[in-house]
N, C-alpha and C positions, 0 to 999 in steps of 0.2 A: 596294228602296230602300237605298242605301249608308249605311254607318255613318260618321259623321264621324271624321276622323283624331284620334287621341289619346284617343278615348272608349273606355270599357271596356264591353263588352257584359255585362249581368248574367247570372250563371250561373242555370241552371234550378233553381227552388226544389225542395229535397228534399221528398218526401212526408211530411207530418206523421204521427206515430204515431197509430194509431186509439185513440179514447177507450176506456178499459177498460169492458167490459160490467158492468153491475150484478151484484154477487155474488148468487148464488142463496140464497134463504133456507134456513138450516140449522135443521133441527128440533132443538129442545133435547133433550139426552140426559136420559132420565129418571133420577132418582136411583136408584142401585143399592140393591136390597133386601138385607137381611142376615138370616142365620139367627138365630132366637131362641135356639137351643141353643148354637152355637159362635161366632156372630158373623161367619162367613165370607160373602162376597158370594154371592147366589143368583140367577143369571141366569134360571133356569127354575123348575120347580115343586118340585124336590128339591135339597137342599144337596149339593154335590159332595164335601164334607169329611166330614160325619157322617151324611148320608142322610136327615135329617129333612125332612118335607114342609113347604113354606112355606104357611101359612094363617093367617088372622086368628084372634084369640082367640074362644073360644066366646061367642056373643052371645044365643043363644036355644035352646030345646029342639029346634026344627025343624032348626037348623043342626047340633046335636049328633047328631040322628037321621040326617041326611044323611051325616055323616062315618062314623058307625057302620055304616050300610048299605054305604057304599063300601068300608070295610075288610073287611067280610064277603064281599062279592061280587066285588071287583076286586083291591084291594091284596094280600089274603091268599088269592087264588084258587090260589096255588101249593101251598097245603096240600092242597086237593082234587086238584089235578093230580098232586102227588107220590104221594098215596095211591092214586089210580087207576092210575098207572104201576107202583107197587109191587105191587099186587094182580094185575094182569092182564098185565104185560109183564116177565117174568123177565129180569134182567140189563140192562134198558133204562136204569135210573137210573145204574147203574155205568158203562155205556158212554157215556152223556151226560156224566157228570162227567169221565171220562177224556178225552173229546173237547173239553172246555172249555165246554160248554153247561150252565152251572151256575146262572145267575140265576133261571131259571124254576122251580127245585125247591128244596125244603128242604135244608140241609146234611146230609150223611149222619150225622154223629155226633149232631147235635141230634135228628134223626128217630129214631135208635136209642134214645137216652136217654129221650126222651119216651114212646115206645111201650113200652119195658121197664118204666118206672115205672108206667105205666097198667096194664100187664098184671099185674104182681105185686101192685099195690094191689087189683086186681079179685080175684085169687085169695086174697089175704089177707082180703078182706071177705066172700067168698062160700064159702070152704072152711074153715069154723071147726073142722071135725072132722079136718082133715088133720094127721097126726102124722109127724114125721120120724125118730123113734126108737122102738124097742120094747125093753122090758126083758124079757129071757128068763129063765126060771127057771134056777138053777144046775143043772148036770148032776150025775149021780150021782157023778162023780169029784170034785165039790166045786169046780169051776172057777167063776169069777165070771161074773155076767151080762154080756152084751155089748150094745152099742148098734148097731143095724142101721138103715141108711137106707132110706127108702121104704116103711115099714110103716104100716098105717092103724089098727091096734088094738094094745092093750097085751097082753103075754103073761101067763102064770099068775102070775109074780112080782108084777105090779102089781095083781092082784085083791085087793080089800080083804076082810078078814075081818069077820065079823059084829060090829057095835058098835065097829069100829076107826076112830079118827079119822085124818085125813090125816097129822098129826104122828106118830102111833104107827106108821102104815104106813111112813112114811119112815124111822123109826128101825129098823124091822124089815127093810126091803128094802135100803137103801143100804149098810150095812156089807159086804154080799157083792159089791158092785160095786167092784172094785179095779183098779189099774193098776200094772204092773211093767214097766219099760223105761227107755229114755233119758229123762232129765229127770223122774224119778219124784217128786223132792221138790217140783217146781213143778206137775206135772200132777195127781198123785194128789189133793191137796186140792181142786182145781178140779173133778175128776171127782165127788168126794163132794158138793160144793156143787151141781153141776149135777143130780145124781141127786135130791137133796132138793127142788130147785125143780121138777123135772119131775113128781115124785110129788105135791107139794103143790098144784100148779095144773093137774094132769092133762095136762101137756105143752103148755099154751098158750104158755108163755114160750119154749120151744125152737122151737116152730113159728113164732112171730113173729120170733125172731132169725134163723132159717133163711131165711124169706122176705125179710127185710131184707138179708141178706148175699148171696143168690144173684145179684141184678143186678150187684153189684160183682165177684163171682167170674166171671160171664159176661163182663164187660168186660175182665177180665184173661185170660180164656180165649181170646178171639178172636185176640190177637196170636200165641198158640201155634199155633192152627190156620192162621193166615196163613203162619207159618214152614214148616209141613208142606206147604202148597200151593206154596210157593216151591221146595221140593225137587222136587215133582212137575212143575212147569212151568219147569224149569231151561233147557230148550231148546224153542222159542226163549225167550230171556231176558225175564222180566217183572219190573217193579219190585215190591218188597214191598208198597207201598201199594195196588197194583192188587188183590192178593189180600185185603188187609184191607178195602178198600171193598166188594168183592163179599160178604164175610162179614157186614159191617155191614148191608148192604141185605137179605141173605137172612135174617138173624136178625130184622130189623125185620118182615119179612113173616111169619115164624113167630109173632111176638108178636101181630100182627093176626089171623092165622088161629086161634090158640089162644083169643083173646077171642071171636071169632064162634062157634067150636066149643063153648066153655064155655056160652054162652047157649043154643045149640041143644040141647045135651045135657041141660040143666036142664028143657027142655020135652018131650023125647022119652022114650019108654019104654026099658027096659033093653036090649032086643035092638037097637032102632034106634040107641041111643047107642053100642053096640059097633061097629056098622057105620060109624057116623060117625067113631069113633076110627080105624078102619082106613082110611077115606077120607082123613082128615087126614094120616096117615102117608104114603099114596101121593102126596098132593098136595105134601107137603114134598120127597119124593124127586124127583118130576118137576120141581118148581120149581128145585131145586138143579141138576139135570141141564141143564135148559134155560138157566138163567142162565150156567152154565159154557160152554155152546155159544155163547151170544151174545157173551160177553166175550172168550173166547179163540179162538173160531172153529175148533176142532179137530173131527175126525171123531166120529161117534157111538160107534164102538167104543172109540176112545182115551179119549173123555170118560167113557164108562161104566166103563172100567177104573179111571180115576183117581177116579171117584166112589165106587167100591167101596173103594178104598184109603183115601180120605178118611173114609168112613163107619166103617171099622174103627178108624182112629186117633181119630175123634170119640168112638166108644163107649168105648174104653179110657180116654182122657184125660178124657172127660166123667164117667165113673164115679168116677175118682180125684178130679176136681174137686168132685163132689157129696159124696163122703166127707169130703174135707178141709173143705168148707164146713160140713158137719154137726158135725164135731169142733170147728172154730173157734167155731161158734155156741154149742155146749155149754160150751166152756171159757171163754167170755167172758160168760156169763150174770151 
């Protein structure tokens, strides 16, 4: 059918835009929880800023017991994991720490400090008769008595005379204990004072001071040993902290071993206790050897040679450290 002239044919209508689909329902965002300790947002169970666990306030005894049980069996299971690795896997904790796997185990310094304090508290409480000095009688030439470390009984000079009081014994014995050398004006009066205290309380004060100062001396002693190991492991080069970490873990093991051995020796007869002491010595030597192999990966012969050198240095410097600790303990009574 033709279109009349002059008429305009309507253009085809453009398609209308589709009606917008109804918006999907958006779940309301839960209100962010905040840490009760530092106020930071906590998306999960633990705060990412301070590490505190997000939990409601204690509301019942049952809730408190649940939290305590979880702390002992789950959250603090790394205590038992660390002790097990320390006792039965020489060098493992050091290697794990150096490889960056640290969250599953206790920090090395904290482990060392806790075990050292426990160890020396145990010896302080159970070895009441331990003496760190012995007063020897003056020689025929008239030389003064000297203090020697590691003795367990007092010498003839400290033997009381019949009917003599502790004060009279101190007045008789201590004038012969003299010091002549550098710093005499400062040291000599303190030597006299220490002598009188040792005689008056039968050596308990110097023993307590020595056991109190030994952990501090050991903590200062480890960096010196690490420096010696750095010289032995110069090639291939290792960081100083690697040696220090190894010594921290190894000494922590020694503290645990000494605690166990002390308990066993109290239950065993004399002959068995002597064999146990020998076994403890061999265990420490083997543990140090194995830990050095695990951490540094060198051959058995080379590791054995370095262990002998380290043992000699340890003996000399350790003897000097104990002597200085004894002197410091006496002078600061």
